[in-house]
C-alpha positions in Angstrom: -14.8 7.3 15.4 -11.4 7.8 17.0 -8.8 10.3 15.8 -6.6 8.8 13.1 -3.5 10.7 14.4 -1.3 8.6 16.6 1.0 9.8 19.3 4.5 8.3 19.0 6.7 9.9 21.7 6.4 13.6 20.6 5.2 12.8 17.1 1.6 12.7 15.9 1.1 10.8 12.7 -1.8 9.0 10.9 -2.0 5.2 10.4 -3.4 3.7 7.2 -4.0 0.3 5.7 -2.6 -1.6 2.8 -4.8 -4.5 1.7 -3.3 -7.0 -0.7 -6.7 -8.7 -1.0 -5.2 -12.1 -0.2 -6.8 -15.2 -1.7 -6.9 -17.8 1.1 -6.1 -21.4 0.5 -9.4 -23.2 -0.2 -11.3 -20.0 -0.8 -12.1 -17.8 -3.9 -11.5 -14.2 -4.9 -15.2 -13.6 -4.1 -14.4 -14.5 -0.5 -11.4 -12.2 -0.6 -13.6 -9.2 -1.7 -16.1 -9.9 1.2 -13.2 -10.0 3.7 -11.7 -6.8 2.3 -15.0 -4.9 2.7 -15.4 -6.2 6.2 -11.9 -5.2 7.1 -12.3 -1.8 5.6 -15.5 -1.2 7.6 -13.7 -2.2 10.8 -10.6 -0.1 10.0 -12.9 2.9 9.4 -14.4 2.3 12.8 -10.9 1.8 14.3 -9.8 5.3 13.0 -7.5 4.5 10.2 -6.9 7.4 7.7 -6.8 5.6 4.3 -7.4 2.2 2.8 -5.3 1.3 -0.2 -5.1 -1.7 -2.6 -2.3 -2.5 -5.0 -2.4 -3.6 -8.6 -1.0 -7.1 -9.0 -1.4 -9.6 -11.9 -1.1 -13.3 -12.4 -0.7 -14.0 -8.7 -2.7 -16.9 -7.2 -2.6 -15.3 -3.8 -3.7 -11.7 -4.6 -7.0 -10.7 -6.0 -6.5 -7.0 -6.6 -5.8 -7.0 -10.4 -8.8 -4.8 -11.2 -7.8 -2.2 -8.6 -10.1 0.6 -9.7 -13.2 -1.6 -9.5 -12.2 -2.8 -6.0 -11.7 0.8 -4.9 -15.3 1.5 -5.9 -16.4 -1.6 -4.0 -14.7 -0.5 -0.8 -15.6 3.1 -1.0 -19.3 2.3 -1.6 -19.3 0.1 1.5 -17.7 2.6 3.8 -18.5 6.2 4.7 -15.5 8.3 5.6 -12.1 6.5 5.2 -10.1 7.5 2.2 -9.8 4.8 -0.4 -7.1 4.5 -3.1 -4.4 2.7 -5.0 -1.1 1.6 -3.5 -0.7 1.7 -6.4 -1.8 1.7 -10.0 1.1 0.6 -12.1 1.1 3.4 -14.6 3.2 1.7 -17.3 0.4 -0.9 -17.7 -2.2 1.8 -18.6 -2.9 4.7 -20.9 -2.8 7.8 -18.8 -6.2 8.9 -20.2 -7.8 5.7 -18.9 -6.4 6.2 -15.4 -7.6 9.8 -15.5 -11.1 8.7 -16.5 -11.3 5.9 -14.0 -10.1 8.0 -11.0 -12.2 10.9 -12.2 -15.2 8.6 -12.1 -14.2 7.4 -8.6 -13.8 10.9 -7.3 -17.1 11.9 -8.8 -18.8 9.0 -7.1 -17.0 9.5 -3.8 -16.0 13.1 -3.5 -13.0 13.9 -1.3 -12.2 10.3 -0.5 -10.1 9.0 -3.4 -6.3 8.7 -3.5 -4.3 7.9 -6.7 -1.0 6.2 -5.8 1.2 5.5 -8.8 4.0 3.0 -9.3 6.3 2.3 -12.3 6.8 -1.4 -11.8 4.7 -3.9 -13.7 3.2 -5.5 -10.7 3.8 -8.9 -12.2 6.3 -11.0 -14.1 7.7 -10.0 -17.5 5.5 -12.4 -19.6 2.4 -11.1 -17.9 3.6 -7.5 -18.3 3.9 -8.2 -22.0 0.3 -9.5 -22.1 -0.8 -6.3 -20.3 1.2 -3.8 -22.3 1.8 -5.7 -25.6 5.1 -3.7 -25.9 7.5 -3.4 -23.0 9.9 -1.1 -24.8 10.5 2.0 -22.7 7.6 1.2 -20.3 9.4 2.1 -17.1 11.6 4.8 -18.7 8.4 6.7 -19.9 7.0 6.9 -16.4 7.7 10.6 -15.9 6.3 11.4 -19.4 3.1 9.4 -18.7 2.7 11.0 -15.3 2.9 14.5 -16.9 0.2 13.4 -19.4 -2.0 12.1 -16.6 -1.7 15.3 -14.6 -2.5 17.3 -17.7 -5.8 15.3 -18.2 -6.7 16.0 -14.6 -6.0 19.7 -14.7 -8.5 22.5 -15.3 -6.1 23.9 -17.9 -6.9 20.9 -20.2 -10.5 22.1 -20.8 -9.6 23.5 -24.3 -7.7 20.4 -25.4 -8.9 18.2 -28.1 -8.5 15.1 -25.8 -10.1 15.5 -22.4 -10.8 13.3 -19.4 -14.5 13.4 -18.7 -14.9 12.9 -15.7 -11.6 13.7 -14.2 -10.7 17.1 -15.6 -10.4 19.7 -12.9 -11.0 17.3 -10.0 -8.8 17.5 -6.9 -7.5 13.9 -6.8 -4.3 13.6 -4.6 -1.5 11.9 -6.5 1.1 9.9 -4.6 4.3 8.5 -6.1 5.2 5.0 -4.8 8.6 3.4 -5.0 11.2 1.0 -3.6 14.2 3.0 -4.8 15.3 6.6 -5.2 13.9 7.2 -8.7 10.3 7.9 -7.7 11.5 9.6 -4.5 13.4 12.2 -6.5 10.6 12.6 -9.0 8.1 13.1 -6.2 10.3 15.7 -4.6 10.9 17.6 -7.8 7.1 17.7 -8.5 6.1 18.5 -4.9 4.1 15.3 -4.5 3.7 13.0 -1.5 5.9 9.9 -1.5 5.2 6.4 -0.2 8.0 3.8 0.2 7.4 0.1 -0.1 9.5 -1.0 2.9 7.1 -3.9 3.6 8.9 -6.0 0.9 11.9 -3.9 -0.4 13.6 -2.3 2.6 17.1 -1.8 1.3 16.8 1.8 0.0 14.3 3.2 2.5 16.6 5.7 4.2 18.4 6.8 1.0 15.0 7.3 -0.7 13.6 9.4 2.1 16.7 11.5 2.1 16.6 12.0 -1.7 12.9 12.9 -1.5 13.4 15.5 1.2 16.5 17.0 -0.4 14.9 17.3 -3.8 11.5 18.5 -2.6 10.1 21.7 -4.2 6.9 23.2 -2.8 3.9 22.8 -5.1 0.3 24.1 -5.2 -0.8 20.8 -3.5 2.0 20.3 -1.0 4.1 23.0 0.7 6.4 20.6 2.6 7.6 17.0 2.1 5.2 14.4 3.1 6.4 10.8 3.3 4.8 7.5 4.2 6.3 4.1 4.7 4.5 0.8 4.5 5.5 -1.9 7.0 4.2 -5.4 8.0 2.6 -5.7 11.4 1.2 -9.0 12.8 -0.3 -8.1 16.1 -2.2 -10.3 18.5 -3.1 -10.5 22.2 0.1 -12.4 22.9 3.5 -12.6 21.4 3.1 -16.3 20.9 -0.2 -15.9 18.9 1.3 -13.2 16.8 4.4 -15.4 16.0 2.0 -18.2 15.0 0.0 -16.0 12.7 3.1 -14.5 11.1 4.1 -17.8 9.6 1.6 -17.3 6.7 3.5 -14.1 5.8 6.9 -15.9 6.0 5.6 -18.8 3.9 4.3 -16.3 1.2 7.7 -14.7 0.8 9.4 -18.1 0.9 7.2 -19.2 -2.0 8.2 -16.0 -3.9 11.8 -16.8 -3.5 11.2 -20.4 -4.7 9.1 -19.1 -7.7 5.9 -20.9 -6.4 2.6 -19.2 -7.0 0.1 -20.2 -4.3 -2.8 -18.8 -2.4 -2.2 -17.6 1.2 -1.4 -20.6 3.3 -2.6 -21.2 6.9 -0.1 -20.7 9.7 2.1 -23.5 10.9 3.4 -24.2 14.4 7.0 -23.6 13.3 8.9 -22.5 10.2 11.9 -24.6 11.2 10.8 -27.6 9.0 9.6 -25.3 6.2 12.7 -23.3 5.3 16.5 -23.8 5.5 18.9 -21.3 6.9 19.6 -19.6 3.6 15.9 -19.3 2.8 15.2 -17.9 6.2 17.9 -15.3 5.7 16.6 -14.3 2.3 13.0 -13.9 3.6 14.0 -11.9 6.6 16.1 -9.6 4.5 12.9 -8.8 2.4 10.8 -8.5 5.6 13.2 -6.4 7.6 10.5 -4.0 8.6 8.1 -6.6 10.0 6.8 -6.1 13.5 5.3 -9.2 15.2 3.9 -9.4 18.7 1.5 -8.1 21.3 0.4 -4.5 21.4 3.1 -3.5 23.8 5.8 -5.0 21.6 4.7 -3.5 18.3 4.2 -0.2 20.0 7.8 -0.1 21.0 9.1 -1.3 17.6 6.8 1.1 15.6 7.8 4.0 17.8 11.5 3.3 17.1 10.8 3.0 13.3 8.9 6.3 13.2 11.6 8.1 15.2 14.4 6.7 13.0 12.8 7.4 9.7 10.9 10.7 10.4 8.0 9.6 8.1 4.8 11.5 8.3 2.5 8.5 8.1 2.6 4.7 8.5 0.8 2.2 6.3 0.2 -1.2 7.8 0.0 -4.5 5.9 -1.3 -7.3 8.1 -1.0 -10.4 5.9 -2.8 -12.9 8.1 -4.7 -16.0 7.0 -7.5 -16.0 9.6 -9.8 -13.1 8.8 -10.9 -12.5 12.4 -7.2 -12.6 13.5 -6.4 -10.1 10.8 -9.2 -7.7 11.9 -7.9 -8.1 15.5 -4.4 -7.2 14.4 -5.6 -3.9 13.0 -7.7 -3.3 16.1 -4.7 -3.8 18.4 -2.6 -1.5 16.3 -5.4 1.1 16.5 -5.4 0.7 20.3 -1.7 1.5 20.3 -2.4 4.4 18.0 -4.9 6.0 20.3 -2.7 5.5 23.3 -4.9 2.9 25.0 -2.0 0.5 25.2 0.6 1.7 27.7 
């Protein structure tokens, strides 16, 4: 297996994977799970550091609602790649349940589990109500719920009346995820690693990274700030092929803007007949950090992104309809990462 550290000019950083577990048009979630396991096995072979899945609900095109179960599925089918959540939406769950679930995962797959946490619902408000029953204070209680979760996972909780078994005393890395400065500041204060969702919410990327670094306090688990940014990359053997495959991603976000819930659609020859100028502008604003092209092109653009942001790690989302093309995209990125693309 190749080294997961990548050389970008004078920087050496890991590359990781975000899998949204897309449900393809005409296919089922069962097909998605098979594709995800195949992708994870390939990405492990390509040298990626970690493989994360995100909690989403009531979305026809995303099958990762039972995130903890899928983490177990992927970890059981791979050998060494770290597997985790990008993320678990903590307001949807009792902290004790999260501690028990990830304690179970860490016990099954020691040293390979990441717990990424977000404070958004991962869905619409009506579905959030169905998940939580009560939305009052859900997001505002995030810091309190995080402290409770960390308590359950600590060895110091062994004398408590309420304990997480398994979970207590296990070394499970906790990441805070966000698309604004709130989680960035909280991660900094607590000395936790921070991941920014620049693949769909780019606006506050630089301000969040600055807040994180300025507010960082060393902790037992982390002595210096450690940040990761997630971006979209559609790589192919030619720029033309990559541009063709990218239309599925653009169509997905166009449907989000229109309020349409659909499975992942196949690529189209041109988006010109699919969106108008205002829609194109709105989609491209959301997908500002999307890199499309051949290996040489994405190498140049990713290098610039890393140098501009100073992030310690890059997470890649390749939202591609054709499974083989998706695997190939990650392979091309790994070739760039290992320096085989000049």
